[in-house]
C-alpha positions in Angstrom: 0.0 0.0 0.0 1.1 3.6 -0.5 0.0 7.3 -0.4 -1.1 7.1 3.3 -2.5 10.4 4.6 -4.7 11.7 7.4 -8.0 13.2 6.3 -11.1 14.3 8.2 -14.4 12.9 7.1 -18.1 13.3 8.0 -19.0 9.8 9.3 -22.3 10.0 7.4 -20.3 9.9 4.2 -18.6 6.5 5.1 -19.7 2.9 4.8 -18.2 -0.5 5.7 -16.0 -2.0 2.9 -17.1 -5.3 1.4 -13.7 -6.6 2.3 -14.7 -6.5 6.0 -13.6 -9.7 7.8 -15.6 -9.6 11.0 -18.8 -11.6 10.9 -19.8 -11.7 14.5 -22.4 -9.1 15.3 -21.3 -6.2 17.5 -23.1 -6.4 20.8 -25.1 -3.6 22.3 -22.7 -3.4 25.2 -19.7 -3.1 22.9 -21.5 -0.3 21.1 -22.3 1.5 24.3 -18.8 1.2 25.8 -17.3 2.6 22.6 -19.9 5.3 22.4 -19.1 6.5 25.9 -15.3 6.3 25.1 -15.7 8.4 22.0 -18.0 10.8 23.9 -15.4 11.5 26.5 -12.1 11.0 24.6 -13.0 11.3 20.9 -11.5 9.1 18.2 -8.0 8.4 19.4 -7.1 5.9 16.6 -7.9 7.0 13.1 -10.2 4.8 11.0 -8.6 3.3 7.9 -10.6 4.0 4.7 -10.1 3.4 1.0 -10.4 5.9 -1.8 -14.2 5.1 -2.1 -14.9 6.2 1.5 -15.3 2.6 2.6 -14.2 1.6 6.1 -11.4 -1.1 6.0 -10.8 -1.0 9.7 -12.7 0.9 12.5 -16.4 0.1 12.0 -17.1 0.1 15.7 -15.4 3.5 16.2 -17.4 4.8 13.1 -20.6 3.5 14.6 -19.8 5.3 17.9 -19.1 8.5 16.0 -22.5 8.3 14.3 -24.2 7.7 17.7 -22.4 10.8 19.1 -23.4 12.9 16.1 -19.8 13.8 15.4 -19.4 15.9 12.2 -15.8 15.0 11.5 -13.5 12.1 12.4 -9.8 11.4 11.6 -9.2 8.8 8.9 -6.2 7.2 7.3 -6.9 7.4 3.6 -5.1 4.5 1.9 -4.5 3.9 -1.7 -4.6 0.1 -1.8 -2.9 -1.7 -4.6 -5.8 -4.1 -5.0 -8.7 -5.7 -3.1 -6.5 -8.5 -1.8 -4.2 -5.9 -0.1 -7.2 -4.2 1.4 -8.6 -7.6 2.6 -5.3 -8.5 4.3 -5.1 -5.1 6.0 -8.7 -5.6 7.3 -7.9 -9.1 8.6 -4.7 -8.0 10.4 -6.4 -5.0 12.0 -9.3 -7.1 13.1 -7.0 -9.8 14.4 -5.2 -7.1 16.4 -8.4 -5.5 17.9 -11.0 -8.3 18.1 -11.1 -12.1 18.3 -11.9 -13.5 14.8 -14.2 -16.5 14.8 -13.4 -19.7 12.9 -16.3 -19.0 10.5 -14.9 -15.6 9.7 -11.4 -17.1 9.1 -13.0 -19.6 6.8 -14.8 -17.0 4.8 -11.7 -14.8 4.7 -9.6 -17.7 3.1 -12.5 -18.6 0.7 -12.6 -15.0 -0.6 -8.8 -14.8 -0.9 -8.8 -17.9 -3.0 -12.0 -17.4 -5.1 -12.0 -13.6 -5.5 -8.3 -12.7 -5.3 -6.9 -15.9 -6.9 -4.5 -16.5 -4.1 -2.9 -19.8 -2.9 -2.9 -21.0 0.7 0.9 -20.4 0.7 0.5 -16.8 -0.5 -2.2 -16.1 2.1 -0.1 -17.6 4.9 2.9 -15.5 3.8 0.7 -12.3 3.8 -0.6 -12.7 7.4 2.4 -14.5 9.0 0.8 -17.9 9.4 1.7 -21.4 8.2 0.2 -22.9 5.2 -1.0 -25.7 7.4 -3.0 -23.2 9.5 -4.6 -21.7 6.4 -5.6 -25.1 5.1 -7.3 -25.9 8.5 -9.2 -22.6 8.3 -10.4 -23.6 4.8 -12.0 -26.8 6.2 -14.3 -25.1 8.7 -17.6 -26.8 9.4 -20.7 -24.9 10.5 -20.3 -25.8 14.2 -19.0 -23.7 17.1 -15.4 -24.7 17.8 -16.1 -25.7 21.4 -18.2 -28.8 20.3 -16.2 -29.6 17.1 -14.8 -32.8 18.7 -18.1 -34.1 20.0 -20.2 -36.0 17.4 -23.0 -36.3 20.0 -23.5 -32.5 20.5 -22.8 -31.7 16.9 -25.7 -34.0 16.0 -27.9 -32.5 18.7 -27.2 -29.0 17.4 -27.8 -30.2 13.8 -31.2 -31.6 14.7 -32.4 -28.5 16.7 -35.2 -26.4 15.2 -33.8 -23.7 13.0 -34.5 -20.8 15.3 -33.1 -22.6 18.3 -30.1 -23.7 16.3 -29.3 -20.1 15.3 -29.5 -18.8 18.8 -27.4 -21.6 20.2 -24.7 -21.2 17.5 -24.4 -17.5 18.4 -24.2 -18.2 22.1 -21.6 -21.0 21.7 -19.3 -18.9 19.5 -18.8 -16.0 21.9 -18.6 -15.4 25.6 -18.7 -17.8 28.5 -19.6 -20.9 26.4 -16.9 -20.4 23.8 -14.1 -21.9 25.8 -16.0 -24.0 28.4 -17.0 -27.4 27.0 -19.0 -28.4 30.0 -21.1 -25.2 29.9 -21.5 -25.5 26.2 -22.9 -29.0 26.4 -25.1 -27.9 29.4 -26.5 -25.2 27.2 -27.3 -27.6 24.3 -29.0 -30.0 26.7 -31.0 -27.1 28.1 -31.9 -26.0 24.6 -33.9 -29.3 24.1 -36.7 -28.0 26.3 -36.1 -24.4 27.0 -38.4 -21.7 25.3 -36.8 -19.5 22.7 -37.1 -16.5 25.0 -34.9 -18.2 27.6 -32.3 -19.1 25.1 -32.3 -15.6 23.7 -31.7 -14.1 27.1 -28.9 -16.5 27.8 -27.3 -15.8 24.4 -27.6 -12.0 25.0 -25.9 -12.2 28.4 -23.2 -14.5 27.0 -22.4 -12.1 24.1 -22.1 -9.3 26.6 -19.4 -11.3 28.4 -21.5 -12.2 31.4 -21.4 -15.5 33.2 -24.4 -17.7 32.9 -25.5 -20.1 35.6 -27.2 -22.9 33.6 -28.5 -24.7 36.7 -30.2 -21.6 37.9 -31.7 -20.8 34.4 -33.0 -24.4 34.3 -34.5 -24.0 37.7 -36.4 -20.9 36.6 -37.9 -22.9 33.6 -39.5 -25.3 36.0 -41.2 -22.8 38.3 -43.8 -20.0 37.9 -42.0 -16.7 37.0 -42.7 -13.1 36.2 -40.9 -10.8 33.7 -39.8 -7.7 35.5 -39.1 -4.7 33.1 -37.6 -1.5 34.5 -35.8 1.4 33.0 -32.5 2.5 34.6 -29.8 4.9 33.5 -27.6 3.4 30.8 -24.4 4.3 32.6 -25.6 2.5 35.8 -26.5 -0.6 33.7 -23.0 -0.6 32.2 -21.4 -0.3 35.6 -23.7 -3.1 37.0 -22.7 -5.5 34.2 -19.1 -4.6 34.6 -19.3 -5.5 38.3 -21.0 -8.8 37.5 -18.2 -9.7 35.1 -15.6 -8.9 37.7 -17.4 -11.2 40.2 -18.2 -13.8 37.5 -21.9 -13.7 38.4 -25.0 -14.6 36.5 -27.1 -11.4 35.7 -30.5 -13.0 36.4 -29.4 -14.8 39.6 -27.6 -11.8 41.0 -30.5 -9.5 40.3 -32.9 -12.0 41.8 -30.7 -12.4 44.9 -30.7 -8.6 45.4 -34.5 -8.6 45.2 -34.7 -11.5 47.7 -32.4 -9.7 50.2 -34.6 -6.6 50.0 -37.7 -8.7 50.6 -35.9 -10.3 53.6 -35.1 -6.8 55.0 -31.4 -7.2 54.4 -31.2 -4.2 52.1 -32.3 -0.7 53.1 -33.3 2.0 50.7 
């Protein structure tokens, strides 16, 4: 790449480049944290764009800029040699800032081969990996990594109803279930009988980085419950969830425990 220069752009004039690598949806919490960061500190790291005003790296920062109604943000305007160089830059930047899912790596390799006419060896050389690694990425199956070695749970996920399967796949690919085989299998077992609303709540909490107590969620399914909806200040919600992460607590259980303590007279207003 060449002709790098800093320019200032109205975020409304930008859009995400089709060479974007990241496939996992940005969570509401990630958006809110970045929004608050940009609100207080601005855009500290310029967004990388191509000559067509497409974002090659920095979509989350760009989204936060839009949310804060910023009129101008710093960008590194880059004259890429071709789409392959742009795709590689996007991959390396995403790999630096965010975990890249196995599915995203698979799609990245597939596009490099089919759209850019690159070999596994050339791709490996471009991103500093071995050809063996690239070949493994190209053989990705549509299962979350955590259960890839379990024929039983792969089959259970395969046979799940379409909507449940989609929710479970998202939950298993990010957050507390991603690296915990026991929790992952407990979730799939729970998914056999749990309502969609329960699985959606678990998936949302997991994507936010919160711990999920499967035994407690299972307990709630088997008793009469009520849905409590309240509005609280967004900043307080973020701080509450941050504290839950630090203590490795389940959002639903911790909140229920607080209500129980108040009912027992242990908490004073």
